[in-house]
C-alpha positions in Angstrom: 0.0 0.0 0.0 1.4 3.3 -1.1 1.5 6.0 1.6 2.0 9.7 1.2 2.1 11.5 4.5 1.8 15.3 4.4 2.6 17.9 7.0 3.0 21.6 7.4 -0.3 23.3 6.6 -1.9 26.0 8.7 -3.0 29.6 9.0 -0.8 32.4 7.8 -1.2 36.1 7.1 -0.9 37.4 3.6 2.7 37.8 2.6 3.8 35.0 5.0 5.4 31.7 4.4 4.6 28.0 4.9 6.5 24.8 4.1 4.7 21.6 3.2 6.4 18.2 3.4 5.4 14.8 2.0 7.1 11.6 3.0 6.8 8.3 1.2 8.6 5.0 0.6 12.0 4.9 -1.0 10.6 2.9 -4.0 8.0 5.5 -4.7 10.3 8.4 -4.2 13.1 7.0 -6.3 11.2 6.3 -9.5 8.0 8.4 -9.5 7.3 12.0 -10.3 6.1 13.8 -7.2 3.6 16.7 -7.2 1.6 19.1 -5.1 -2.0 19.8 -6.1 -4.5 22.0 -4.4 -8.3 22.3 -4.3 -10.1 25.4 -3.2 -13.8 25.4 -2.3 -16.0 25.1 -5.3 -13.0 24.8 -7.6 -11.3 21.9 -9.4 -8.1 20.4 -8.1 -5.1 21.9 -9.9 -1.4 21.2 -10.2 0.7 23.6 -8.2 4.2 22.1 -8.8 5.7 18.9 -9.9 9.2 17.4 -9.9 10.4 14.3 -11.8 12.7 11.7 -10.3 15.6 13.4 -12.1 14.7 16.9 -10.9 12.8 18.5 -13.8 10.3 20.9 -12.4 7.0 22.5 -13.5 5.1 25.2 -11.7 1.6 26.6 -12.2 1.8 30.1 -13.5 0.3 31.8 -10.5 3.0 30.4 -8.1 6.1 30.9 -10.2 8.6 33.0 -8.3 6.8 32.4 -5.0 6.8 28.6 -4.5 9.7 26.2 -4.6 9.4 22.4 -4.9 12.3 20.2 -3.9 13.2 16.6 -3.2 15.3 15.4 -0.3 16.7 12.1 -1.5 18.1 11.2 2.0 14.7 11.4 3.6 12.4 10.4 0.7 10.5 13.6 1.0 9.3 16.3 -1.3 8.8 19.8 0.0 6.9 22.8 -1.1 8.2 26.1 0.2 5.5 28.7 -0.2 6.5 32.4 0.2 4.6 35.6 -0.4 1.3 33.8 0.2 -1.9 35.4 -1.0 -5.5 34.8 0.1 -6.1 33.0 -3.3 -3.6 30.4 -2.3 -6.1 29.2 0.4 -6.9 25.5 -0.4 -6.4 22.0 0.7 -3.0 20.9 -0.6 -2.4 17.3 -1.7 0.8 15.4 -2.3 0.7 13.1 -5.4 2.9 10.4 -6.8 3.1 8.6 -10.1 1.8 11.3 -12.5 3.2 13.6 -15.1 3.1 17.3 -15.9 -0.3 16.9 -17.5 -2.1 14.5 -15.2 -1.9 13.3 -11.6 -0.8 9.8 -10.6 -2.9 7.3 -8.7 -1.4 7.9 -5.3 -2.6 10.7 -3.1 -1.9 12.0 0.4 -4.7 12.9 2.9 -4.4 16.6 2.2 -3.4 19.5 4.4 -5.3 22.8 4.8 -3.5 26.1 4.0 -5.4 29.2 4.9 -4.1 32.7 4.1 -6.0 35.3 5.9 -5.5 38.4 8.0 
């Protein structure tokens, strides 16, 4: 059973920062593309950032220059550093494994809430 365990969500003021982390097994981490998706109320789930097993990265346009996705090969984790957060970044953020830049994979984390509000 594939497990993706997320951590790091919370409440932050506009302009603030949060760091999300997703841990998984070595097998999944080594071979699969890892991604972060988000879903806001009444909206479709969308790709935020994705990183392949060899480090190629894609960002959604609205987060470019503010969010950074990275892999920690020693810990089998993928992180999403979110800076200059805006209220429109408010959503449930999900870790995903096994997808590509155009579609998500079959494996999802449980989701973590990110709320940007003053």
